[in-house]
C-alpha positions in Angstrom: 1.8 -4.1 14.2 -0.3 -1.2 12.9 -0.7 0.4 9.5 -1.6 4.0 8.8 -3.3 4.4 5.5 -3.4 7.9 4.1 -5.6 8.5 1.0 -5.9 11.9 -0.7 -7.4 13.6 -3.7 -4.7 15.8 -5.0 -5.4 19.5 -5.7 -1.8 20.5 -6.7 1.6 19.0 -6.2 4.8 21.1 -6.6 8.5 20.9 -5.8 7.9 22.0 -2.2 5.5 19.0 -1.8 8.1 16.6 -3.2 10.7 17.9 -0.7 8.3 17.8 2.2 7.1 14.3 1.4 10.7 13.0 1.3 11.5 14.7 4.6 8.4 13.3 6.3 9.2 9.8 5.1 12.8 10.2 6.4 11.6 11.6 9.7 9.1 8.8 10.2 11.6 6.0 9.4 14.6 7.4 11.2 13.2 9.2 14.3 9.8 7.7 15.1 10.2 3.9 14.5 8.3 3.6 11.3 9.0 0.1 9.9 8.1 0.7 6.3 6.7 3.7 4.4 5.3 3.4 0.8 3.5 6.0 -1.2 2.2 6.2 -4.8 0.4 8.7 -6.9 -1.9 7.7 -9.7 -3.7 10.5 -11.5 -5.3 12.7 -8.9 -5.0 10.1 -6.1 -2.3 9.5 -3.6 -2.1 6.6 -1.1 0.6 6.2 1.5 0.9 3.3 3.9 3.2 3.2 6.8 3.8 0.4 9.3 4.4 0.8 13.0 5.0 -1.4 16.1 2.8 0.7 18.4 0.0 3.3 18.7 2.4 5.4 20.9 4.8 5.7 17.9 1.9 6.8 15.7 0.7 9.4 18.2 4.2 10.8 18.6 4.7 11.0 14.9 1.3 12.8 14.4 2.3 15.4 17.0 5.7 16.2 15.5 6.0 19.9 14.7 7.3 19.4 11.2 4.6 16.9 10.5 1.9 19.3 11.9 3.2 22.0 9.5 3.1 19.5 6.6 -0.5 18.5 7.5 -1.5 22.2 7.5 0.1 22.8 4.1 -1.6 19.7 2.8 -5.0 20.9 3.9 -4.5 24.4 2.5 -2.7 23.7 -0.7 -1.9 20.2 -1.8 -5.1 18.1 -1.2 -8.7 18.6 -2.1 -9.6 16.0 0.5 -7.9 13.2 2.5 -8.7 10.3 4.7 -6.6 8.5 7.3 -7.2 5.0 8.6 -5.3 3.3 11.4 -5.6 -0.5 11.4 -4.1 -3.3 13.3 -2.5 -6.0 11.2 -3.9 -9.3 12.5 -2.2 -11.6 10.1 0.6 -11.3 7.6 2.0 -13.9 5.2 3.9 -14.0 1.9 5.1 -16.4 -0.7 
């Protein structure tokens, strides 16, 4: 299993952002095999973590036309900066 960790410093969020974020979450979960997608905003910081079975799913998701448009809008309007990390989950446990 893999996790994609997206961290951003927010420049400005608006109603279009809220709609786009909801659409991107729905698309990832319903069409690209995302297992779980969680995002939170605290102050001027956003973090989103999504979980995937394979790198191929992540690549396909990254290349989706709607997702590419959302990324461009994020760079030009919504975020001051961002960072993406893709990590492999080597162990998981819970209580």
